C-alpha positions, -999 to 999 in steps of 0.1 A, spaced: -373 133 -19 -387 127 16 -374 142 48 -358 109 59 -340 106 26 -328 142 27 -314 137 62 -297 105 52 -281 122 22 -270 151 44 -255 127 69 -236 109 42 -223 141 27 -211 153 61 -193 120 67 -176 123 33 -166 159 42 -151 147 75 -131 120 58 -120 144 30 -108 171 54 -91 145 76 -73 131 46 -61 165 35 -49 172 71 -29 140 72 -15 146 37 -5 181 46 7 178 83 11 141 90 -10 117 110 1 131 143 -17 164 135 -51 146 133 -73 153 163 -111 153 168 -111 189 180 -88 202 152 -109 183 127 -142 197 141 -128 232 137 -118 225 101 -152 213 91 -169 240 112 -190 217 133 -190 210 171 -168 180 181 -199 163 193 -212 162 157 -181 143 146 -188 116 172 -222 109 156 -203 97 125 -171 83 140 -165 68 174 -131 84 178 -99 94 161 -89 58 155 -122 51 136 -113 80 113 -78 67 109 -92 32 100 -114 47 73 -84 66 59 -65 33 59 -93 16 40 -93 42 14 -55 42 13 -55 5 5 -82 12 -22 -59 38 -37 -30 13 -36 -51 -14 -53 -62 11 -80 -25 20 -86 -16 -17 -91 -46 -27 -112 -34 -13 -146 -1 -31 -143 -20 -63 -132 -36 -64 -167 -2 -71 -184 -3 -106 -198 33 -117 -195 39 -125 -158 75 -113 -155 68 -80 -172 37 -77 -150 59 -81 -119 82 -53 -131 53 -30 -139 36 -37 -106 68 -31 -87 72 2 -104 36 11 -97 39 2 -60 70 24 -55 54 52 -74 24 51 -52 44 50 -20 66 79 -29 39 99 -45 15 96 -15 40 94 14 15 103 42 -10 78 30 17 52 28 29 60 63 -6 58 76 -15 24 61 19 7 68 40 27 92 19 45 118 0 20 139 2 -18 133 -33 -22 148 -48 -2 119 -34 -23 90 -37 -56 110 -74 -50 115 -79 -44 78 -63 -77 68 -90 -95 88 -115 -88 60 -107 -111 30 -127 -89 7 -110 -57 17 -86 -37 -5 -56 -48 16 -59 -86 10 -70 -79 -26 -37 -59 -31 -17 -88 -18 -37 -112 -40 -27 -93 -71 9 -100 -62 3 -136 -55 -16 -141 -88 16 -133 -108 35 -162 -92 5 -185 -95 4 -177 -132 41 -185 -135 36 -218 -117 6 -227 -138 27 -220 -169 53 -245 -157 79 -218 -152 83 -224 -114 92 -255 -95 63 -277 -84 71 -270 -47 72 -232 -52 48 -213 -29 33 -183 -47 21 -166 -15 56 -167 1 72 -154 -31 47 -126 -31 56 -118 5 93 -116 -4 85 -92 -33 62 -71 -11 88 -70 17 114 -58 -8 92 -31 -22 81 -19 12 118 -17 22 126 4 -8 97 28 -1 102 30 37 140 35 32 133 65 10 107 79 34 126 75 66 163 79 55 161 110 34 198 117 39 208 84 22 215 92 -14 211 58 -31 199 48 -66 165 59 -78 137 39 -62 122 29 -95 156 15 -106 158 -5 -73 123 -19 -79 134 -32 -113 166 -47 -99 146 -63 -71 123 -81 -96 153 -90 -119 172 -105 -89 141 -124 -77 136 -138 -112 171 -144 -124 192 -144 -92 223 -123 -84 240 -111 -116 268 -135 -127 269 -152 -93 295 -181 -93 295 -211 -71 318 -206 -40 344 -231 -53 346 -216 -87 351 -182 -72 380 -194 -51 397 -209 -82 392 -177 -101 413 -159 -74 
């Protein structure tokens, strides 16, 4: 290995170390604890060295977001292999909630800290963020292709509704810890069931009045 190759490998290794330590710091203390000086102390390098690899704290946060979305996509992919679309929806909803509650600081970072971070990532169609959403869209596309949805059904909008519901479940649990509701996994299954089948036993308004 030549000198240039060795230097490049060392540079890549240091960059990975910076990202790893930053991730550990965020997971342990929250995003607000992340600073270039504190991170430099943790990796035992001068702050100026960090700036050779990342422009600023936001650049490190963006890299953590990229990897967070990659982790989310990896969490969804096993469920995405389920053949039957409705069962796939249920499994993916459970996987999403499990990811969000199992990695709360990562979830907060990619969805709840700074809108600019996640917004920038969705500008790359090949990134893990758009790919994660595409996995949800594909379920509804498969249902429509199979003739199980109306011709005018819009898979992307249905996927947004599902995503919004799952995000609501996770964010409610992360931010309203004093609220003792049903288990999040149970809510995820109910969300899918309601989306697929409608409200349980819902009667037309006129029928409901007559029943009274």
